C-alpha positions in Angstrom: 0.0 0.0 0.0 1.5 3.2 -1.0 1.7 6.3 1.0 -0.9 8.1 -1.0 -3.2 5.2 -0.6 -2.7 5.1 3.1 -3.5 8.8 3.3 -6.5 8.4 1.3 -7.7 5.6 3.5 -7.2 7.6 6.6 -8.8 10.6 5.0 -11.9 8.8 4.1 -12.1 7.4 7.6 -11.8 10.8 9.1 -14.3 12.3 6.7 -16.7 9.6 7.7 -16.4 10.9 11.1 -16.3 14.6 9.9 -13.0 15.3 11.7 -10.6 16.4 9.0 -10.3 18.0 5.7 -7.9 16.5 3.2 -7.2 20.0 1.5 -3.5 20.3 1.5 -3.6 24.1 0.7 -2.5 26.1 3.6 -4.7 29.1 4.4 -2.7 32.2 4.3 -2.1 33.9 7.6 -4.2 36.9 7.9 -2.3 39.5 9.7 -4.4 42.4 10.9 -2.2 45.3 11.1 -3.0 47.7 13.8 -4.2 51.0 12.1 -1.3 53.3 11.8 -1.8 56.2 14.1 -0.8 59.4 12.4 0.5 61.9 14.9 -0.3 65.3 13.6 2.0 67.9 15.1 0.3 71.1 15.4 2.4 73.8 14.0 4.2 75.8 16.7 2.8 79.2 16.8 5.3 81.6 18.2 3.8 84.8 19.3 6.2 87.6 19.4 5.0 90.5 21.5 5.8 93.8 20.0 8.1 95.7 22.3 7.5 99.4 22.3 10.3 101.5 23.5 9.3 104.8 24.7 12.0 107.4 24.9 11.2 110.2 27.2 13.0 113.4 26.3 13.5 115.6 29.3 12.9 119.2 28.4 14.8 121.7 30.3 13.2 125.2 30.5 15.7 127.9 30.9 14.3 131.1 32.5 16.0 134.2 31.2 15.7 137.3 33.2 16.2 140.4 31.4 17.6 143.2 33.5 16.1 146.5 32.7 18.6 149.3 32.4 18.6 151.8 35.3 16.4 154.7 34.7 18.2 158.0 34.4 16.3 160.9 35.9 15.3 163.5 33.4 17.3 166.6 34.5 14.6 168.8 32.9 11.8 167.3 34.8 10.7 169.3 37.8 10.2 167.2 40.9 6.9 167.5 42.6 6.0 166.6 46.2 2.7 166.7 48.1 1.4 166.1 51.6 -2.0 164.5 52.1 -4.1 164.7 55.3 -7.3 162.7 55.7 -7.4 162.0 52.0 -7.0 165.6 51.0 -3.9 167.2 49.4 -3.1 170.0 51.7 0.4 171.1 50.5 2.1 171.0 47.1 5.7 172.0 46.3 7.0 171.7 42.7 10.5 173.0 42.2 14.1 172.5 41.3 16.0 172.7 44.5 19.8 172.5 45.0 21.9 172.7 48.2 25.6 173.8 48.2 27.3 172.4 51.2 30.9 173.7 52.2 33.5 171.4 53.8 37.2 171.6 54.4 40.1 169.2 53.6 43.8 169.6 54.0 43.9 172.0 51.0 41.2 174.3 52.1 37.5 175.0 51.5 35.5 173.0 49.1 31.7 173.0 48.0 29.7 170.0 47.0 26.1 170.4 45.6 23.1 168.2 46.0 20.0 168.2 43.8 16.8 167.1 45.4 15.3 164.7 43.0 12.0 162.9 42.7 13.5 159.9 44.6 13.3 161.9 47.8 10.5 161.0 50.2 8.0 163.6 51.4 6.3 163.6 54.8 4.6 166.4 56.7 1.8 167.6 58.7 -1.1 169.9 58.0 -2.9 172.1 60.5 -5.2 175.2 60.4 -2.4 177.7 60.5 0.8 175.8 60.0 2.0 173.1 57.5 5.3 171.4 57.1 7.0 169.3 54.5 10.2 167.3 55.1 12.1 166.0 52.1 14.5 163.1 52.8 17.1 161.4 50.6 20.4 159.6 51.2 23.3 160.5 49.0 25.4 157.7 47.6 27.7 156.4 50.3 26.2 158.3 53.1 25.6 156.5 56.4 22.7 158.8 57.2 19.9 160.6 55.3 19.7 164.3 54.5 16.6 166.3 55.4 15.2 169.6 54.2 12.1 170.9 56.1 9.9 173.8 54.8 7.4 175.3 57.2 4.4 177.3 55.9 2.4 179.6 57.9 -0.6 181.8 57.2 -0.2 185.5 57.1 -2.5 187.9 59.0 -5.6 188.5 57.1 -6.2 191.8 55.5 -8.7 193.2 53.0 -6.1 192.9 50.2 -4.3 189.8 51.3 -6.6 187.2 52.8 -5.4 183.7 53.7 -2.0 184.2 52.1 0.9 182.2 53.3 4.7 182.2 53.3 7.6 179.8 54.0 8.7 181.0 57.5 11.4 178.6 58.2 13.8 176.5 56.2 15.9 173.8 58.0 18.6 171.6 56.4 20.1 168.7 58.3 23.0 166.7 56.8 25.8 164.4 57.7 29.5 165.0 56.8 31.3 161.7 56.1 34.5 160.8 54.3 32.5 158.7 51.8 30.5 161.7 50.6 33.0 164.5 51.3 36.4 163.0 50.6 39.2 164.2 52.8 36.8 166.2 55.1 38.5 167.4 58.3 35.3 167.0 60.3 32.5 164.3 60.4 29.2 164.1 62.0 25.8 165.8 61.8 25.3 169.5 61.0 22.4 171.8 60.5 21.7 175.1 58.8 18.6 177.1 58.8 16.9 180.4 57.7 13.9 182.2 59.2 11.9 184.9 57.4 9.2 185.3 54.8 10.1 183.2 51.7 7.9 182.4 48.6 4.8 184.3 49.6 1.7 182.4 48.4 -1.6 184.2 47.6 -4.7 182.3 48.8 -6.2 179.9 46.2 -3.6 180.8 43.7 -0.2 179.4 44.7 3.2 180.9 44.3 5.0 180.5 41.0 8.4 181.7 40.0 10.8 180.4 37.4 13.8 182.5 38.2 16.7 181.2 40.4 16.4 182.3 44.0 19.1 181.8 46.5 18.6 181.6 50.3 21.5 181.5 52.8 20.9 179.0 55.5 22.9 180.0 58.6 24.8 177.6 60.8 28.3 176.5 61.9 28.9 176.1 58.2 26.5 178.2 56.1 24.7 176.4 53.2 23.3 178.0 50.1 19.8 176.9 49.1 19.0 177.5 45.4 15.4 177.3 44.1 14.0 177.7 40.6 10.9 176.9 38.7 8.9 176.7 41.9 5.2 176.3 42.3 3.8 176.1 45.8 0.3 175.7 47.1 -0.3 175.7 50.8 -3.5 175.2 52.9 -5.3 173.4 50.1 -8.3 171.3 50.7 -8.7 169.2 47.6 -8.5 165.5 46.7 
């Protein structure tokens, strides 16, 4: 019995019992491949924040102060002074006034002049029958001020001359110092005055005179007081 016959014999036997198939063709192996997982890589998004650089420029403000040139007094302008009492102008003096003060140094007698300018201060007092005006100023370099006082009084009334007034007294007080009077042989305070009837002022009109008038003020060292272009009004009662 050949091998094929034997195989057939056994195959028939097995078929009879339904146990085996005699198909010699090998079934192919079925391989189920796991599904390929595709990994999707999300594109990397790079967000770049815009950087804003703010440059602060510091502004420096330079303040420039412009100095005004000093004002030079007008030599042709006539200084004017007034005294006010209880809101009313009671006394007015407008005039060019100059004082000639003598002093001595090692060489002899010298004279220095002082103009009374608008920078002088005026103070005074008004009363029924007497009014005063004191002009004060300090010459350059002087340790003390100079003072000139004018005293106005009413004249006795008459039919032709009612309420007229005059300057009865002129007093000048000054200070001798080496700063103002170089080389002076004496220092300190001095005074010179004059008493009389000067610059008679008619009532409600005032006294006006343009011509130069000189009054000698007596004292230890007499002083000459020069007045021109004067206009004076005393015992006024106006605002």
